N, C-alpha and C positions, 0 to 999 in steps of 0.2 A: 160562432163568434157574432155578438150583436153589433149593430151599426156603430153605436157610441164607442165601443172598445176598438172597432176597426178604424174609426176616425182618429182616435188617440194614437194608435200604433202608426197610422199613416203620417202623423205629425211628429213622431219621435225619431224618424230616420235622420241620421246625420251623415255628413260627407265621409266620415271615417268608415262607413259601411259600404260606400259605393263600390261597385265592381262592374266591369264591362260585361256585356251580355256574351253568351257563348258564340264562338266562331262557327258559323255554319258553312260547310264546304259545298259549293255549288256543283250540282251534277246536271242541271237542266231539267225542264219539265218533261213529264212522261207523255202529256197530251197537249197538243196544240189545237186551239179552237178552230173549227172548220170554216167559219165565215170570214170575209174580208170587207173592210170599209176603206175605200180608196180616198186617200188624202194627198195633198200636194207633196208632202214630205215622204210618203210611202204608204203602204197598206197596213192598217191596224187589224190585228187578229182579234176576233170576237166570236161570241156565241149568241144565237138569237132563238127565241121561242117561236117566232113566226117570221116569214119572209117579208122583210121591210122594204124590198125593192119594188113592190107593187102595192096599190092602195089597200089600206086596212080600215075600212069604214066602221068596223065593230070595236076598234081599240079606243078606249077613253083614257087609259093611263099607260105611261111608259115607266118601267122600273129599270134604272141603270144600276146594276149591282157590281161592286168592285171587289175583286179578290184580295187576299192578304199576300204576305211575302212569298208564299209557295207558288203564286201565280196560277193557281188551279181554277181557271175561269169557268170551266165546264161544271165543276163541283158547285160553284156559286150559282151558275145558271140553273142547275137542278134545284137548288134550295129556293131560288126565286120562283121557279115554276111550281114547286110543291106548296110554297106559302100562298101563291095565288090560287091554286087549286083548293087548298083547305079553306080559304076565305071566300070561295065561290066567285073568284074574279078572273079565272084563267082566260075565258073567252075575250074579256075586255082589257086584258093586260098584255102588253108587249114587254118581255124581259130581255134585256140587253146586258151581256157580260163581257166587257172589254178585257183583253189580255195584254198586259204590259210585259212583253218578253224581254229577256236580257241576252247578253252575248253567249252565255253558257247554253241557253235554249237553242240558239241558232246553230251552235256547234253540234250539240247532241242530236238534234232532229234534222240536220242538213237542210236548213231552211233556205229558201231563195232570197236573193239580195233585196227584194222589194218589200219584205216584211219589216215594219218598224221594230226597233229594239233599243234597249237602254243599257247603261253601264250599271251592273249590280242592282241595287235597290234605289237608284236615283229617281226612278219614276214615282216613288212615294213622296218625294219632296218637290215634285213639279219640274224637275230638271229636263233639259231637252234630250231627245233621242240621239243616239250616236250613229244611227244609220237607218235607211239610206240617206234621208234628209234629216233636218232638225225640227222637232216640234215638242213642246212641253207635253207631258202626260196630261196636265190640266187643259192644255190647248186641244188635245185630242178629245177630251170630254166635252169641251165647248163645241167641237164640230159635230159630235153625236147629238147634242142638244139642238144645234142649228138645223140638222137634218130632220129632227122630229117636229120642227116648226113648219115643215112643208105641208100645207093644207091639201095638196093634191094627193099625198100619200096617207096623211093622217087627218081626215076631215072632221073627226069627232073627238080628237084628243083634247082633254081638259087639264091633265096634270102630268108632270114629270117628277119622279122621285129618284134622287141619287142616294144610294145606300151603300155602305161598306162596313165590313167587320175586320177587326184586328188591324193589319196593315192597310186594308181597304178603308177602315174607319179613319185611319190617319190621313189617307188621301182625301176622303170626303170632307173632313174637318178643315184641312188646309185649302181645299178647292173652294169650299164655301167662304173661306176668309179672303182669298185672293181673286175669286172668280170674277170674270168679266160680265158686264151686263148683256142681256139678250132682249133688245127692244121688240123683236118680232114676237116673242112670247107674250109680252104685254099687249101688243096690238091684237094678237089673235085670241087673247083671253085664256092663255095656258099658264097655269101656276107651276112654280118650281119649289120643291121641298128637298131637304137633306136629312138623312138618318145616319148618325154617327154611332157605330156599335163597337164597344169594347176596344178602343185604341190603346196603345201603350203610352201615348203621350199626346199633348195638345200644344198648339202654338199660342203663347201668351202675348199680350199687347204691351206689357211693361215688365220691368225687372222683378216685380213682386212675385214671390212664390210661397206656397203654403208651408214648405219645409225650410227650417233654418239651415243655412249652409255657409261655408266660407267661399266667397267669390274667387279668392286667389287660387283655391284648389279646384275650382270648376269654372275656368275662364270662358268656356263656350256655352254656358247655360242659356244665354239669351240670343244665340245665333239661330237662324232658321235651320231646322224646322221646329225648334222649341220656343223661339222668340222671333222678333222682327228684324234682327240684325242680319245683314248680308242676304237679303231677299233674292230669290231666283229672278231671272230676267222676265219671266211671265208676270211678276207682280210689280215690276218697275213702273214708275210714273204715278204711283199712288202714295200718299203720305200715310203714316201710321194712323193718324186720326181718321182719314178717309176709309182706310181698310176696316177699322174698328166699327165705325158708324154703319158701313155697308153690312158687316157681318152680323151685328146685333139686330139689324132690320130684317134679316132673312128668316125664313121658316125652317128652324133646325130642331130636331129631336135627338137627344142623347139616350141611346138604348143600352142599358148596362145589366150584365148578368150578376145576380145577387151572389153567385158562388165564384165569381172571378176575383178571388181574394188571395191567390197564391203569390207571395213575394218572390218565390223562386221558380216561377213558371219558366220553362225552357225558352219560350218565345217572347218573354217579357223584356222590354228595353230596360237594362240595368245600368245604363250610362249615368254619369253624374247629372247631366242635364235632365234626364227623365226622372231620376230619383228625387230631384227637388220638387217634383209634383206630387209625390206620395209613394207609398210602398208597393201598391199593386193597382190593378186597373180600376176596380170599383171605386176605391178612394180617390184615385186620380180624376175620375169623371166627376165625382161629387165636389172635389176641391175646385175644379175648373168651373163648374156650374155656379158654385158659391162665389167665386171670384168675379164672374160676369154679373151676377145679381148685385154684388157689392158696388160695382162700377155703374150698373144700369138697373136701378130698382124696378123699373117698369119692363124689364126684359120679358119678351114673349116666347122665348125658347122653352122647350119642355124636356124634362128628365123622366124616363120611365125605366123601372127596374123589372127584370124578368126573374121570377122566383125559380129556384131549383136548377138554374143553368149557369155554367161557368164559361170557360173560353171555348165556345162552340158556335160557329157561325150558323150552321143549320138549325141548331136548337134555339138560337136567338130569333131568327127570322120566321121559323115555322111555329113558334110559340103563340099562344093567344095574344099576348102583348105585342109580339112582333107583327102579327097579322093586322092588328088594330092600327099600329103606327104606319105600316106600309100602305094599307089600303083604305082606311076610313078616316084618318085625321085630316 
């Protein structure tokens, strides 16, 4: 299917075809990441390519890679390590894969009460953890970034890249939109970039959508995480205008698989709010990028397509295009 035809099909979706996504029964993750990051609210589960509790003078880049709804952080850690190896950047790259566990994971794996966990997929939207204390998943990412600004541990660090695929791509896009400032990074000359890969949906700044629909039959289309109504507590205190200006000023790349074009993909968000953005992930990404360019003609964000790859996180990040975006842009 050529891009023009795909764009047309993406715009022809109507609310009469909207259907909810498949109900996925939670069984809990099979693998809990081995490392722990101690926060006031509790310990965050994560995977690390190197021991970050001692100085890493050779590390010039940190790659924070966020898993999708399966919460398989170690799989994403391996993809990040493989991508760094293929790009010849393994020695100089610290890969960090946070794991946002939920209550089914705690139950299945008999985890101790100190590990942070969330209700269902609330971590995708930046909601607070349900135990042991409360911290937004985005706030946990902030704490990782703050830790990386410690020059005693990372004296040569020049860049932090926050990347995510699928559900992780949703997290990174919303985190880039609502993210808090990190003045220490500016002081220390450490840049911060975001890579949003194949998310099912994006957060829009206005009620405008690329697909025509009946608002009466889709009343929540502009609620968070699809729009800016009913923002999570993490984003409170900032106006829509402030959020938008901060977002468009950030270094963001949208990494889209050219074959991620299945409107019936089992993991695709088929809710009404998501379908207003297009029929499948590739077109939703293009629609959002075009929306931003329409509002901000001087937009400095980038959109990169990965030929021959569909909805596959490892394929996206280890591809030549993925390596370029993660390690050389």
